[in-house]
N, C-alpha and C positions, 0 to 999 in steps of 0.2 A: 540571428535573432528578432521575429516580429510579433508582432502581439494582435488577437483576435479575438473582438468582445466577444462574453458570454452573457447569459441573465445572470442576476445576484451581482453584480457589479464585477464581478469576476472579467479574467481573460487568459488565455489557451499563447503557452508557446509554440512557436512553428518556426521551426529554419525557415533564412530568407528565400532559399532558392522553393520552397514550399507554400511560401504566402500569397501567393496568386491561384493556384489551383482549389486551395482552403477555404478564402478567402470569398470566394464564388460558389463555392458546391449549397449556402447555403445561412442559414439563419441561425446562429448556433446558442446552445444553455447548457448548463452546465445537471447532471443526475447522477448523483450518488457518486461525486467529483470525479466525475470522465468528461471532458467535453466532446456533445453530442450534438445528430439536426436530427430534423425527421426530413425522408428522402419516400418519393414516389417511386415503384418501379411497376413492372408488366403484374407483376405479385399484388404487389397494397405496398401500402404506407410502411415505412420499417424505420427503427433507431439505429442509425450508423454510428459509427464512433470516428472521432475525431481518427485514432491511433491505429486505426484498420483501414484509413485512404492509406500513409504511409505504408505502416507494415500492413501486407495484405495478408489474412490470416492463412495459413497453413496447416492439415490436417495433425491431431496430437500434438498441437502448439498451442500458447497463447502469449499475444503483446505484453509487456510487461514496463513495466516504467523505472524504468532504474533509482531513483530518486524517490521513488513511492507516490510521485502528485501525478491526478489525473489529467494535469491541466497542460503539463510538462509535455508536448509531440515533438521536443525536437530531434533529429536524426540519432543525436549520439544519448541520449535518454530511454532511446524506446530497444527491448533486445524479446528476440523470438526463447522461452522457457515453455517447461512442462510445466503442469500442472502442480508437480509438486514442488519445485521450484520457484512459481509464483507466492502458492503459501506460505513459503518461507520468508518473502522477502514481506510478507504480512508485518505491521508490528505487533499490534495488538488489539482483543475484538472491540466489539461494538459495547460489549458486557465484562468491560473492563475495569476493572472501580481503582485499583494499585495507579494504574498511566504505566508498567509496564508489561508487556506480555512476557509471561508464564510467572509472576511476582503477584502474589495474594498473603495478605493475611489469616491468618488463623487466628483468631480470638479466643478457642478452647486454650491452646499451648501458649499465645502470648507472643509469637513470633513469625517471620514472617518468611513463607515458604517461597519456593523456587524449582520449575521443574522445564521441561520444555519435551515436544512428540520427537522420539525417533522411530524411524520405520512405521507411523502409526500408531505407534504406544506409548505411554505418556510415562516420563522419567522422574520419578524425585530427585532433585538435584541436591536436596536440604532444608533444612531448618538455619534460618540466623534471626539476633537478634537486632541487627537494622536492613533497612531496608537497602541502603547503600552495598554492603554486603549480597543480599538475597539479587538486587540488580546487576552487579560486581560476574556474582557464579552465573548466572542465568544468561550474561553477554556471554565470557567466555566459552560456554559450550557451544554457543549459539557458533560464535565464530571457526570455533575449531569442526561442526559439522556442518554447520551452510557455507563458510566461507564470502565467493562475491555476493553469494544469495540468503546474508544475514541480514533483515532489519539493519541501516546504517540512518537514517532519516532521523536525527533529533528533532523537527519541526511536525514532526506525527506524533511525537510523546505529549503531554501534559505536562505543565510548568511545578502543580502543584501534586500531591500525594491524596484521592479519594480514600476514604478509611467509613462511607455509610452510613457516617457522625456518627463511629463509635471513633 
């Protein structure tokens, strides 16, 4: 593994045999968690994602970072997935306040609630007295339904629970 410098004092990881090609491609920066650069083509300037230089795009598929780290562009961390599989690999939305996707606090019931999207529909998994039990229910269902595409990177989750000041 070798490293390519990005903006914001970040580094992108690439497999050794890709280093020369990627590092000579341009000046790399971090954008929305991904390593990108700007290339000039016949059609004009274009944003190029590092992962697309390693795995070319295929219609109907996206390039997924298995560990969820958009700067880890090593060969063994990239795979082709469908849009649905890609969305399953997301751990949580930006507006999530519990720190775990599919888990939230119901202040009216004074309990934690867990749920998961299945075939585009939200399925409620229950109410729980403890945050830990709600997370456990969510993770168990996620592993069962999503298998290898379930979120597995604990570094992508905050270490504390925020409850919007309540």
